[in-house]
Every structure is written in structure tokens, then in C-alpha cells.
C-alpha positions in Angstrom: 67.7 76.3 -63.1 64.9 76.5 -60.6 61.9 74.2 -60.9 58.4 75.6 -61.5 56.1 75.6 -58.6 53.7 72.7 -58.8 50.3 73.3 -60.6 47.0 72.7 -59.0 45.2 69.4 -60.2 41.9 68.8 -61.9 39.4 67.7 -59.3 35.7 66.9 -58.5 34.4 68.3 -55.3 31.2 67.5 -53.3 29.9 67.0 -49.8 30.4 68.9 -46.5 32.6 68.4 -43.5 36.5 68.2 -43.1 38.2 68.1 -46.4 39.3 64.6 -47.6 41.5 64.2 -50.8 41.2 61.1 -52.9 44.1 60.0 -55.1 43.6 57.5 -57.9 45.9 54.5 -58.9 48.4 54.7 -61.8 46.7 54.2 -65.1 43.3 55.4 -63.7 41.8 58.9 -63.1 39.6 60.4 -60.6 36.6 58.7 -61.8 37.5 55.5 -60.0 36.2 57.1 -56.9 32.7 57.6 -58.1 31.2 54.6 -56.3 32.3 56.1 -52.9 31.8 59.6 -53.3 28.2 59.7 -52.2 28.9 57.6 -49.1 31.7 60.1 -48.1 30.1 63.5 -48.9 27.8 63.5 -45.9 30.7 63.5 -43.6 33.4 65.3 -45.7 34.2 67.8 -48.1 35.5 65.4 -50.6 38.0 66.2 -53.5 38.8 63.6 -55.9 41.9 64.8 -57.9 43.5 63.5 -61.2 47.3 63.0 -60.6 49.7 65.0 -62.9 49.4 63.6 -66.6 46.3 61.7 -65.8 42.7 62.7 -66.5 42.4 66.5 -67.0 45.6 67.5 -65.0 48.6 68.7 -66.8 51.8 66.8 -66.5 54.6 67.7 -64.3 57.5 69.9 -65.8 60.0 67.8 -67.6 62.7 68.8 -65.1 60.5 67.4 -62.2 60.7 63.4 -61.8 57.4 62.1 -61.4 57.9 60.7 -57.9 55.1 60.1 -55.2 56.6 63.1 -53.4 56.3 65.4 -56.5 52.8 64.3 -56.8 52.1 64.9 -53.2 53.3 68.4 -53.8 50.8 69.1 -56.4 48.1 68.0 -53.8 49.4 70.7 -51.6 49.2 73.2 -54.5 45.5 72.1 -55.0 44.7 72.8 -51.4 46.4 76.2 -51.6 44.2 77.0 -54.7 41.1 76.0 -52.7 42.1 77.9 -49.6 42.3 74.7 -47.5 44.9 74.4 -44.8 44.6 70.7 -43.8 42.8 67.5 -45.1 42.5 63.8 -44.6 44.0 61.9 -47.6 43.1 58.6 -49.2 45.0 56.8 -52.0 44.9 53.6 -53.9 48.0 51.9 -55.3 50.4 54.6 -56.3 47.9 57.0 -55.0 48.3 55.3 -51.6 52.1 56.0 -51.8 51.4 59.5 -52.8 48.9 59.8 -49.7 51.8 58.5 -47.4 54.1 61.1 -48.8 51.5 63.9 -48.4 51.0 62.6 -44.7 54.7 63.5 -44.0 53.5 67.2 -44.1 51.7 69.1 -41.4 48.8 69.5 -43.5 47.7 66.0 -43.2 44.7 65.1 -40.8 44.8 61.2 -41.3 46.0 58.8 -44.1 44.1 55.8 -45.5 45.7 53.6 -48.2 44.0 51.0 -50.3 46.4 48.3 -51.7 49.4 50.9 -51.6 52.3 50.7 -53.9 55.9 51.0 -52.8 56.1 47.9 -50.4 57.6 45.3 -52.6 60.7 43.7 -51.3 63.1 45.4 -53.7 62.8 47.9 -56.5 60.8 46.4 -59.3 63.0 47.9 -62.2 61.7 48.6 -65.7 59.7 46.2 -67.7 57.8 46.4 -71.0 54.1 47.4 -70.5 52.6 44.8 -72.8 49.1 45.0 -71.5 49.1 48.8 -71.9 50.3 48.5 -75.5 47.5 46.1 -76.2 44.9 48.5 -74.6 46.2 51.3 -76.9 45.6 49.3 -79.9 42.0 48.5 -78.6 41.0 52.1 -77.9 38.9 52.4 -81.2 36.9 49.3 -80.1 36.7 49.9 -76.4 33.3 51.3 -76.0 31.4 48.3 -77.7 33.7 45.8 -76.2 33.1 47.0 -72.7 29.4 47.5 -73.1 29.3 43.7 -72.8 29.8 41.9 -69.5 32.2 39.5 -71.2 34.3 42.4 -72.5 34.5 43.9 -69.0 35.4 40.6 -67.6 38.3 40.1 -70.3 39.7 43.7 -69.6 39.1 44.4 -66.1 39.8 41.0 -64.4 43.3 42.2 -63.3 42.4 45.3 -61.2 38.9 44.4 -60.3 37.5 41.1 -58.5 34.0 41.8 -60.0 34.1 43.2 -63.5 30.4 42.8 -63.8 29.9 45.4 -61.2 31.5 48.2 -63.1 29.1 50.2 -65.3 30.1 50.0 -69.1 30.9 53.8 -69.2 33.1 53.6 -66.0 34.9 50.7 -67.4 35.7 52.6 -70.6 36.8 55.7 -68.8 39.2 53.3 -66.7 40.6 51.3 -69.6 41.1 54.5 -71.8 42.9 56.4 -69.0 45.2 53.3 -68.6 45.9 53.2 -72.3 46.4 56.9 -73.0 47.5 58.9 -70.0 50.5 60.9 -70.9 51.9 60.9 -67.6 51.8 57.1 -67.2 55.4 56.4 -68.3 57.2 58.8 -66.1 55.1 58.0 -63.1 55.5 54.2 -63.6 59.2 54.6 -64.1 59.7 56.4 -60.9 57.4 54.0 -58.9 59.3 50.9 -60.1 62.6 52.6 -59.2 62.1 53.0 -55.4 60.3 51.9 -52.2 58.4 53.9 -49.7 60.2 54.8 -46.5 59.6 57.4 -43.9 56.8 56.1 -41.5 58.6 57.9 -38.7 57.9 61.1 -40.4 54.0 60.6 -40.1 52.2 61.6 -36.9 48.6 61.2 -37.9 46.5 58.2 -37.8 47.4 55.7 -40.6 45.1 52.8 -42.0 46.5 50.6 -44.7 43.8 48.2 -46.3 44.7 45.2 -48.5 42.4 43.3 -50.7 41.8 39.7 -50.9 42.2 39.3 -54.7 44.7 41.9 -55.5 46.9 40.6 -58.3 49.2 43.7 -58.2 50.6 44.2 -54.6 50.5 42.3 -51.3 50.7 43.5 -47.7 54.2 44.1 -46.5 55.7 41.6 -43.9 56.3 44.4 -41.4 55.0 48.0 -40.6 54.9 50.0 -37.6 52.5 48.7 -34.7 50.6 52.0 -34.8 49.5 51.5 -38.4 45.9 49.9 -38.6 45.6 47.1 -40.9 42.2 46.3 -42.7 41.1 43.5 -45.0 39.0 44.2 -47.9 37.3 40.8 -48.5 36.2 39.8 -52.0 37.9 42.8 -53.6 40.6 43.3 -56.2 43.5 46.0 -56.5 40.9 48.8 -57.3 38.3 47.9 -54.7 35.9 50.9 -55.2 33.5 49.0 -57.5 33.8 45.7 -55.8 32.6 46.9 -52.4 32.1 50.6 -52.1 30.4 50.3 -48.7 33.5 48.6 -47.1 35.8 51.0 -48.8 34.0 54.0 -47.4 33.7 52.4 -44.0 37.5 52.1 -43.6 37.9 55.7 -45.0 35.5 57.3 -42.5 36.7 55.2 -39.6 40.2 56.5 -40.1 39.0 60.1 -40.2 36.9 59.5 -37.2 39.7 58.2 -35.2 41.8 61.3 -36.2 38.9 63.5 -34.9 38.8 61.5 -31.6 42.6 61.8 -31.2 42.4 65.6 -31.8 39.5 65.8 -29.2 41.6 64.0 -26.5 44.6 66.2 -27.3 42.4 69.4 -26.9 41.1 68.3 -23.5 44.5 67.2 -22.0 
């Protein structure tokens, strides 16, 4: 049996310049990039996608494991549908792992990861998603609960260092996506089964940023020396609401470094 070709993903697109793709974490959707979109659009044609089975994107076919590599192939299909040859790519958590997989292709200009998944010491293995079960039960009451700072503090203190900075509607969208995304279980199972490998297959500039108050992942003990490390002070696992200015700064600096490298190569 042959697998179906990847389908294009749902996306929001804005701005002008070199294309830049934004990939959200497991259990979120493209809305988590909203705080930084306006800071990037002056330099880039910014495309925030929903991963397969999240937000408005269809799930991957049943015969296709929901690996980071398969999700990266869906990004390529999205670029094809938009007539885009190459793009910078940025990802948070599982989205960071996806970004690194995409960067193995010749269609990537640079890669920036925020709190990337896939760098734990050994495969994590399965575990019950108790927090997600709780979130599903709370869905009918989410909107009034998240309208209060106390409610946002209760439900967002895991992924965000400053829940009070997340607008009520954005908090509702984030928690609802976590609770109800049909693609969550498949992507989570694949993510927990393996580790990232293949830095040697990436030739473009790489920046990996790590957050001070990340409760989900930590920086690996060792990465190639050419990988630029950045520190996101006073930020949590999803840092875009904690400090959008700093996140945008890291992304723009990586893309600018790629442009400088390309200019040097043209001049050589």
C-alpha cells in the first residue's frame, strides 16, 4: 500500500520578506505565535501553521506515524501549495523538533528552536495524560475560568512563566487545543518513543533557545559547537507570551545570520 502524499496545513500568513514558518508545540495551535507575529512581519513573510491534527489542520493518514519527520513533510507540502521554494523555520517544543527535521532538507534557510523536544537522555515511554483528561472535563467551564487571572494562573502555570500576561481568549484557545486536539495522542506517542538525531544533516544556521523556567524540557548536555545557544530569561516552556520581544529578537538574529552567510558565499 502506498501512503497518501502529505496534505497542506492550515496557516495564518502576514508580513513581507523572506518566508518564515512557525511551528507550535504539542497541545497548542498556531495562535500561540500571535504575540510575535507583528514583530516579525516587517522582515518576513510569516506563515504560522497548525500541525496535523491540531487547530484546523487535518490529521495525518492512519498509516502514517505522526513523527516529527512526517510533520516536517506536511510543512513542505504547505510551501508547495504556496509556491514557496525555501523558508526559515522556527519551532517551539515538538515544533522545534519538527523544525530541525525540516532543516535537514535543502528547502531550509535557517532554523530556530525554542525549548525543543527530543533531547531527553533516553526515550520517555508512554504515560497517562492525567492533566489532559482534567482539561477535557473542564472544557465547558474554561471560558469563565480563564477570564480570571487566578484561573489562568491555575491552568497555565505549567507552560507559561507569567500566566497573567496571556489574554483570556488566548488562554482559552490554548487550553482548549490541549484538551481536544485529535492529533495529540498520536503525536505524543511518537514524540515519547524516540530522540532527535541528525545534526550532521543540517547545513544552515541553527539557534537553540532555552527558557529559564521551563518545566517540560531542559537543554541537552552536548550539541555541536556550531549550534548557537540562547537563554530566555524569565520565560516558561511556551515563551511567546512571557517575552515576545526577546523571542522575536532571537528569531530575527538567526535569519539575519543566514542572510549574512549567504552574502559571504555569493562574494567568495
